[in-house]
C-alpha positions as YAML, in Angstrom:
chain: A
units: angstrom
residues:
- id: 1
  name: UNK
  ca: [81.37, -97.92, -126.81]
- id: 2
  name: UNK
  ca: [84.09, -95.78, -125.31]
- id: 3
  name: UNK
  ca: [83.94, -92.08, -124.59]
- id: 4
  name: UNK
  ca: [81.32, -89.94, -122.91]
- id: 5
  name: UNK
  ca: [77.77, -91.16, -122.53]
- id: 6
  name: UNK
  ca: [75.62, -89.24, -125.04]
- id: 7
  name: UNK
  ca: [72.71, -89.25, -122.59]
- id: 8
  name: UNK
  ca: [74.76, -87.87, -119.67]
- id: 9
  name: UNK
  ca: [73.34, -84.41, -120.28]
- id: 10
  name: UNK
  ca: [69.85, -85.62, -121.15]
- id: 11
  name: UNK
  ca: [68.24, -84.40, -117.93]
- id: 12
  name: UNK
  ca: [69.91, -81.03, -118.26]
- id: 13
  name: UNK
  ca: [68.77, -80.70, -121.87]
- id: 14
  name: UNK
  ca: [65.25, -81.77, -120.92]
- id: 15
  name: UNK
  ca: [65.10, -79.23, -118.11]
- id: 16
  name: UNK
  ca: [66.35, -76.43, -120.41]
- id: 17
  name: UNK
  ca: [63.86, -77.37, -123.12]
- id: 18
  name: UNK
  ca: [60.90, -77.69, -120.77]
- id: 19
  name: UNK
  ca: [61.80, -74.38, -119.09]
- id: 20
  name: UNK
  ca: [61.83, -72.57, -122.44]
- id: 21
  name: UNK
  ca: [58.60, -74.27, -123.51]
- id: 22
  name: UNK
  ca: [57.03, -73.25, -120.18]
- id: 23
  name: UNK
  ca: [58.08, -69.63, -120.67]
- id: 24
  name: UNK
  ca: [56.75, -69.63, -124.23]
- id: 25
  name: UNK
  ca: [53.38, -71.05, -123.21]
- id: 26
  name: UNK
  ca: [53.06, -68.74, -120.21]
- id: 27
  name: UNK
  ca: [53.95, -65.80, -122.46]
- id: 28
  name: UNK
  ca: [51.08, -66.75, -124.74]
- id: 29
  name: UNK
  ca: [48.77, -67.06, -121.72]
- id: 30
  name: UNK
  ca: [49.78, -63.66, -120.35]
- id: 31
  name: UNK
  ca: [49.58, -61.86, -123.70]
- id: 32
  name: UNK
  ca: [46.17, -63.33, -124.53]
- id: 33
  name: UNK
  ca: [44.98, -62.55, -120.99]
- id: 34
  name: UNK
  ca: [46.04, -58.92, -121.39]
- id: 35
  name: UNK
  ca: [44.31, -58.74, -124.78]
- id: 36
  name: UNK
  ca: [41.11, -60.11, -123.21]
- id: 37
  name: UNK
  ca: [41.35, -57.92, -120.12]
- id: 38
  name: UNK
  ca: [41.98, -54.83, -122.22]
- id: 39
  name: UNK
  ca: [39.04, -55.73, -124.47]
- id: 40
  name: UNK
  ca: [41.22, -55.31, -127.54]
- id: 41
  name: UNK
  ca: [39.20, -57.65, -129.75]
- id: 42
  name: UNK
  ca: [36.23, -56.43, -131.74]
- id: 43
  name: UNK
  ca: [35.55, -59.28, -134.19]
- id: 44
  name: UNK
  ca: [32.62, -61.55, -133.32]
- id: 45
  name: UNK
  ca: [33.84, -64.80, -131.81]
- id: 46
  name: UNK
  ca: [37.43, -63.57, -131.41]
- id: 47
  name: UNK
  ca: [37.20, -63.23, -127.63]
- id: 48
  name: UNK
  ca: [35.99, -66.83, -127.32]
- id: 49
  name: UNK
  ca: [38.89, -68.13, -129.45]
- id: 50
  name: UNK
  ca: [41.43, -66.01, -127.55]
- id: 51
  name: UNK
  ca: [40.00, -67.14, -124.19]
- id: 52
  name: UNK
  ca: [40.34, -70.77, -125.27]
- id: 53
  name: UNK
  ca: [43.96, -70.18, -126.32]
- id: 54
  name: UNK
  ca: [44.59, -68.35, -123.02]
- id: 55
  name: UNK
  ca: [43.24, -71.20, -120.92]
- id: 56
  name: UNK
  ca: [44.96, -73.97, -122.87]
- id: 57
  name: UNK
  ca: [48.31, -72.16, -122.93]
- id: 58
  name: UNK
  ca: [48.09, -71.53, -119.18]
- id: 59
  name: UNK
  ca: [47.40, -75.17, -118.34]
- id: 60
  name: UNK
  ca: [50.06, -76.45, -120.76]
- id: 61
  name: UNK
  ca: [52.50, -73.87, -119.39]
- id: 62
  name: UNK
  ca: [51.92, -75.05, -115.83]
- id: 63
  name: UNK
  ca: [52.49, -78.66, -116.93]
- id: 64
  name: UNK
  ca: [55.74, -77.60, -118.62]
- id: 65
  name: UNK
  ca: [56.82, -75.84, -115.40]
- id: 66
  name: UNK
  ca: [56.24, -79.13, -113.57]
- id: 67
  name: UNK
  ca: [58.30, -81.02, -116.14]
- id: 68
  name: UNK
  ca: [61.02, -78.37, -115.83]
- id: 69
  name: UNK
  ca: [61.25, -78.89, -112.08]
- id: 70
  name: UNK
  ca: [61.02, -82.69, -112.29]
- id: 71
  name: UNK
  ca: [63.73, -83.01, -114.93]
- id: 72
  name: UNK
  ca: [66.06, -80.81, -112.89]
- id: 73
  name: UNK
  ca: [66.01, -83.57, -110.27]
- id: 74
  name: UNK
  ca: [67.85, -85.83, -112.71]
- id: 75
  name: UNK
  ca: [70.59, -83.31, -113.54]
- id: 76
  name: UNK
  ca: [73.86, -85.00, -112.48]
- id: 77
  name: UNK
  ca: [75.79, -81.71, -112.33]
- id: 78
  name: UNK
  ca: [73.22, -79.53, -110.55]
- id: 79
  name: UNK
  ca: [71.86, -82.17, -108.13]
- id: 80
  name: UNK
  ca: [69.30, -79.81, -106.64]
- id: 81
  name: UNK
  ca: [67.34, -82.34, -104.61]
- id: 82
  name: UNK
  ca: [63.66, -81.90, -103.94]
- id: 83
  name: UNK
  ca: [64.28, -78.92, -101.62]
- id: 84
  name: UNK
  ca: [66.38, -77.18, -104.28]
- id: 85
  name: UNK
  ca: [63.50, -77.45, -106.74]
- id: 86
  name: UNK
  ca: [60.68, -76.59, -104.33]
- id: 87
  name: UNK
  ca: [62.14, -74.23, -101.69]
- id: 88
  name: UNK
  ca: [63.28, -70.75, -102.74]
- id: 89
  name: UNK
  ca: [66.90, -70.17, -101.71]
- id: 90
  name: UNK
  ca: [67.63, -73.82, -100.87]
- id: 91
  name: UNK
  ca: [69.85, -74.43, -103.89]
- id: 92
  name: UNK
  ca: [73.51, -73.48, -104.14]
- id: 93
  name: UNK
  ca: [73.39, -72.61, -107.86]
- id: 94
  name: UNK
  ca: [72.38, -68.97, -108.35]
- id: 95
  name: UNK
  ca: [70.03, -69.04, -105.35]
- id: 96
  name: UNK
  ca: [68.23, -65.72, -105.95]
- id: 97
  name: UNK
  ca: [67.56, -66.23, -109.69]
- id: 98
  name: UNK
  ca: [66.38, -69.78, -109.01]
- id: 99
  name: UNK
  ca: [64.21, -68.53, -106.14]
- id: 100
  name: UNK
  ca: [62.48, -66.10, -108.52]
- id: 101
  name: UNK
  ca: [61.60, -69.04, -110.77]
- id: 102
  name: UNK
  ca: [60.25, -71.06, -107.86]
- id: 103
  name: UNK
  ca: [58.21, -68.08, -106.65]
- id: 104
  name: UNK
  ca: [56.91, -67.53, -110.19]
- id: 105
  name: UNK
  ca: [55.84, -71.17, -110.36]
- id: 106
  name: UNK
  ca: [53.98, -70.98, -107.06]
- id: 107
  name: UNK
  ca: [52.18, -67.73, -107.95]
- id: 108
  name: UNK
  ca: [51.27, -68.98, -111.44]
- id: 109
  name: UNK
  ca: [50.07, -72.34, -110.13]
- id: 110
  name: UNK
  ca: [48.01, -70.79, -107.34]
- id: 111
  name: UNK
  ca: [46.33, -68.31, -109.66]
- id: 112
  name: UNK
  ca: [45.93, -70.67, -112.60]
- id: 113
  name: UNK
  ca: [44.62, -73.60, -110.61]
- id: 114
  name: UNK
  ca: [42.18, -71.38, -108.69]
- id: 115
  name: UNK
  ca: [40.05, -70.88, -111.82]
- id: 116
  name: UNK
  ca: [37.49, -73.57, -110.86]
- id: 117
  name: UNK
  ca: [37.03, -71.79, -107.50]
- id: 118
  name: UNK
  ca: [36.26, -68.35, -108.95]
- id: 119
  name: UNK
  ca: [32.53, -68.55, -108.26]
- id: 120
  name: UNK
  ca: [33.10, -69.72, -104.72]
- id: 121
  name: UNK
  ca: [35.50, -66.87, -103.87]
- id: 122
  name: UNK
  ca: [33.61, -64.37, -106.02]
- id: 123
  name: UNK
  ca: [34.40, -63.57, -109.62]
- id: 124
  name: UNK
  ca: [35.39, -59.97, -108.87]
- id: 125
  name: UNK
  ca: [37.74, -61.02, -106.05]
- id: 126
  name: UNK
  ca: [39.17, -63.81, -108.22]
- id: 127
  name: UNK
  ca: [39.80, -61.44, -111.14]
- id: 128
  name: UNK
  ca: [41.54, -58.99, -108.82]
- id: 129
  name: UNK
  ca: [43.85, -61.75, -107.57]
- id: 130
  name: UNK
  ca: [44.32, -63.07, -111.11]
- id: 131
  name: UNK
  ca: [45.98, -59.78, -112.05]
- id: 132
  name: UNK
  ca: [49.00, -60.99, -110.09]
- id: 133
  name: UNK
  ca: [49.68, -63.34, -113.00]
- id: 134
  name: UNK
  ca: [51.70, -60.50, -114.52]
- id: 135
  name: UNK
  ca: [53.92, -60.60, -111.43]
- id: 136
  name: UNK
  ca: [54.46, -64.34, -111.91]
- id: 137
  name: UNK
  ca: [55.32, -63.70, -115.56]
- id: 138
  name: UNK
  ca: [57.80, -60.96, -114.64]
- id: 139
  name: UNK
  ca: [59.45, -63.29, -112.11]
- id: 140
  name: UNK
  ca: [59.64, -66.05, -114.76]
- id: 141
  name: UNK
  ca: [61.32, -63.66, -117.21]
- id: 142
  name: UNK
  ca: [63.83, -62.60, -114.53]
- id: 143
  name: UNK
  ca: [64.46, -66.27, -113.74]
- id: 144
  name: UNK
  ca: [65.04, -67.09, -117.41]
- id: 145
  name: UNK
  ca: [67.39, -64.16, -117.95]
- id: 146
  name: UNK
  ca: [69.43, -64.68, -114.77]
- id: 147
  name: UNK
  ca: [69.36, -68.41, -113.98]
- id: 148
  name: UNK
  ca: [68.97, -69.89, -117.42]
- id: 149
  name: UNK
  ca: [72.10, -71.11, -119.17]
- id: 150
  name: UNK
  ca: [70.77, -70.02, -122.57]
- id: 151
  name: UNK
  ca: [69.79, -66.45, -121.64]
- id: 152
  name: UNK
  ca: [72.74, -64.88, -123.46]
- id: 153
  name: UNK
  ca: [71.94, -66.66, -126.72]
- id: 154
  name: UNK
  ca: [70.22, -64.38, -129.24]
- id: 155
  name: UNK
  ca: [67.43, -66.91, -129.95]
- id: 156
  name: UNK
  ca: [66.48, -66.83, -126.24]
- id: 157
  name: UNK
  ca: [67.41, -63.27, -125.28]
- id: 158
  name: UNK
  ca: [65.59, -61.30, -128.00]
- id: 159
  name: UNK
  ca: [62.29, -63.21, -128.04]
- id: 160
  name: UNK
  ca: [62.17, -63.11, -124.24]
- id: 161
  name: UNK
  ca: [62.93, -59.40, -124.13]
- id: 162
  name: UNK
  ca: [60.56, -58.67, -127.02]
- id: 163
  name: UNK
  ca: [57.63, -60.58, -125.58]
- id: 164
  name: UNK
  ca: [58.19, -58.99, -122.15]
- id: 165
  name: UNK
  ca: [58.12, -55.56, -123.83]
- id: 166
  name: UNK
  ca: [54.84, -56.41, -125.60]
- id: 167
  name: UNK
  ca: [53.39, -57.59, -122.28]
- id: 168
  name: UNK
  ca: [54.50, -54.33, -120.62]
- id: 169
  name: UNK
  ca: [52.87, -52.28, -123.38]
- id: 170
  name: UNK
  ca: [49.61, -54.26, -123.15]
- id: 171
  name: UNK
  ca: [49.64, -53.91, -119.37]
- id: 172
  name: UNK
  ca: [50.24, -50.15, -119.61]
- id: 173
  name: UNK
  ca: [47.38, -49.82, -122.12]
- id: 174
  name: UNK
  ca: [45.09, -51.84, -119.90]
- id: 175
  name: UNK
  ca: [45.99, -49.80, -116.82]
- id: 176
  name: UNK
  ca: [45.47, -46.54, -118.72]
- id: 177
  name: UNK
  ca: [42.09, -47.79, -119.92]
- id: 178
  name: UNK
  ca: [41.08, -48.81, -116.41]
- id: 179
  name: UNK
  ca: [42.15, -45.45, -115.04]
- id: 180
  name: UNK
  ca: [40.23, -43.65, -117.79]
- id: 181
  name: UNK
  ca: [37.11, -45.68, -117.03]
- id: 182
  name: UNK
  ca: [37.12, -44.44, -113.42]
- id: 183
  name: UNK
  ca: [37.44, -40.75, -114.29]
- id: 184
  name: UNK
  ca: [34.03, -39.12, -114.67]
- id: 185
  name: UNK
  ca: [33.56, -37.79, -118.16]
- id: 186
  name: UNK
  ca: [32.22, -34.30, -118.72]
- id: 187
  name: UNK
  ca: [28.63, -34.11, -119.81]
- id: 188
  name: UNK
  ca: [27.97, -33.73, -123.55]
- id: 189
  name: UNK
  ca: [25.26, -31.19, -122.75]
- id: 190
  name: UNK
  ca: [26.63, -27.67, -122.29]
- id: 191
  name: UNK
  ca: [26.00, -26.12, -118.91]
- id: 192
  name: UNK
  ca: [23.34, -23.43, -118.70]
- id: 193
  name: UNK
  ca: [24.44, -19.87, -118.00]
...
């Protein structure tokens, strides 16, 4: 066979695909987490089903992030090396956007993999730290939109932007609900004169 090797770009394609799959799964994990945290479900059994989806999407998303980083190592054009995949700023290709992705991966992995330790560190303390997952998600979206080679394509741009907007709305609703819960409510009994 003469001509270019059809598998020459295989690693690059695999890294793009796994990165987009990772973002999709982590989007599901973040959105379902915000729905659970905001107590937006009322149907019996819905919270259990959403929690299961949240946990499975988070674990699968972290695995996809690992595949994304591992397949980048095989990219013949990028040639990031292990440091380029693991150390923020160590790569020559779009160092800041790539660094945001690496930071997002570390934050997401730390928070996601700490779940089995929640009782040891205290559930309240763990939940407080777990709220930083939204920061990891925001960094992943920035990484996708600035480092990803497909970010300008409509089928990547609009779903990414749309899901980030939904996450922002759910976060705002949750924060407003949390703020409202802390404000003392006036008594229903009228004051005596």
